[in-house]
N, C-alpha and C positions, 0 to 999 in steps of 0.2 A: 922485524919490522919493515927494514931494507925490504925485503919480499915483497911486501904486501904492499909499500910503495911502488914497487917495479909491477906488480900484479893489477893497481889501481891505475898504472900510468900509461899501460897497454890495451886496458878494459877502453880510457876512457879515448884512445887515438882510434880504438877500431869501433867506435859508437861514433865518432865525428868521420873515420871513412864512410859508414854506413850511411849518416845523413849527405856527407858529398853524393851517395853513389845516388841516393833517393833526387838530390835535386839535379842528378845530372841525369836523369831518368827524364823528369817532367821537361827538361830542359830538350833533350832528343828529341820525345812526342810535341813539343810547340816548334821546335824546326820543322820537323815533317810534313807535319800540318802546314806550315808557313810554305816550303817550298809545291806542296802540291795544288795547293792553293796558289801560287804563281804560275808552276804550270798548266793546272786548268785556264787559267785564264788567257795564258799564252796560246792553248789550244783553240782556245776562241776564236781570239784576235787573228791567228796566222791559217786558220781552216786547217790546222793539222792534228795528223793523232799522233800522242804520246805513250809509251808504256813503260811499267817503273819493275825493275827486277830485282827483290831482296832476296839476302841470304841471311848467315844468323847473325852479321855483322856490319850487314852496311844494306847499300841501296843505291839504286844508279837509273836514270833516265834515258830512253829511248824515244827517237822517232820513226815512223814507221813511213820509206820510201813504196810507195805504191807502185812506181817504174819497174823498179829492183824485186817489188815485192819481198821486202826484207827490211827486219827492226837494223838501224843504224845507231849507232853512239854519236853525239851529235860533237866536233872536234873542237878543243877551247874552250866550251863554255862549263863553264864552274857551276852554274847553276844547277846543269844535268847532268853532271859528274859524278864521280862516287864517294855518297857522302858516309864516313864510318860514325856508328854509334858510341864507338868506345872501347878499350880492353875488356872493360870489367861488367857490362853492361850485352845481354841479348837479345836477339827479335826476333819473335812468333810471328804469322802472319796466319789469319782463315781468311780464307774467299768459298762464300757461299755453304756457310757449315762445316766445310772441312778443315783441319788443318792442311797447310799446307810443309812438306819436307824443304828446309830452304839447304842449301849448302854453305860450307862454312864459311865461304868466303868469294867474292868475283876472280874467277880462274879465264883465262884462253878460250878455254869452249865457249862458256858465255859473251865473251867479248866478239867472237866467229858468229856465232848462231845465238841470239841472244833467245831466248822464252820469255820474254817479260810477264807477270802471274797478273797483274793490275794493268788496264787502259785505261786510260783520259782520252773521251773523245773530242774531236773538234765539235761538235754539239755541246762539249760540256759536261756529258755524262760520264761516269765512271764506272768498273766494277767496284761492288757493293762490298766490302772487305773492312778486314779487325786489325790491326799491329797492335803486339803488345810489347813492348820496352820494359823491362823489368835484370834481376839481379840475383842471382839465385840463393845468394848468402842474405836478404831480404825480405818479410815477407811484403807482398804488394807488387803491384806494379801501374804502369800508367801506359792508358789503352786507347788508340788513337781509331774510330770508328769510321767510315766515308760510307754516306750512302750511294743510290744509282743516279738522282740529280746533283750528285757534286758537293751535297751539302759532307762537311768533315766536323767532326766533335773531338773533344781529347777530356780524360778522367782518369781518375785517382781512381786503384780497384785493391781493398785487400789490407791496407795499410791499417795499425794498431792505431787507435785513440790513444792523445798522448794520456 
């Protein structure tokens, strides 16, 4: 009887963790949407182009300097700095119907010569893309879809119905 109790307790804790991960997926997708919306507004107001570099575990923003012809990391700006999505979650990005091979994390090469996968232009337009936030142990994912005019939507896909 004690062994059954231990197994049931472990199963309940495991299910609670999966529920927490699912809520965290949704939270991370909404956070990404909010930050993208803010950066898009900033791009329009300041007539500045931004780029987003994604990895499997994080994303960060860069500004384009036309004088230097280079992408630069804005110093001291928390909004544009690195945003991690959590230890137990993964990120996948599709641009123009092609899944991008993402690095595990942002490294020194990315800082020296970044190559953002998504552009947010001063006109308010952005590279159309889809970002999927998921956990390998959970059926389903939260998906953020952006279209060229800058419209961004989030949705849940593939979760079993209760």
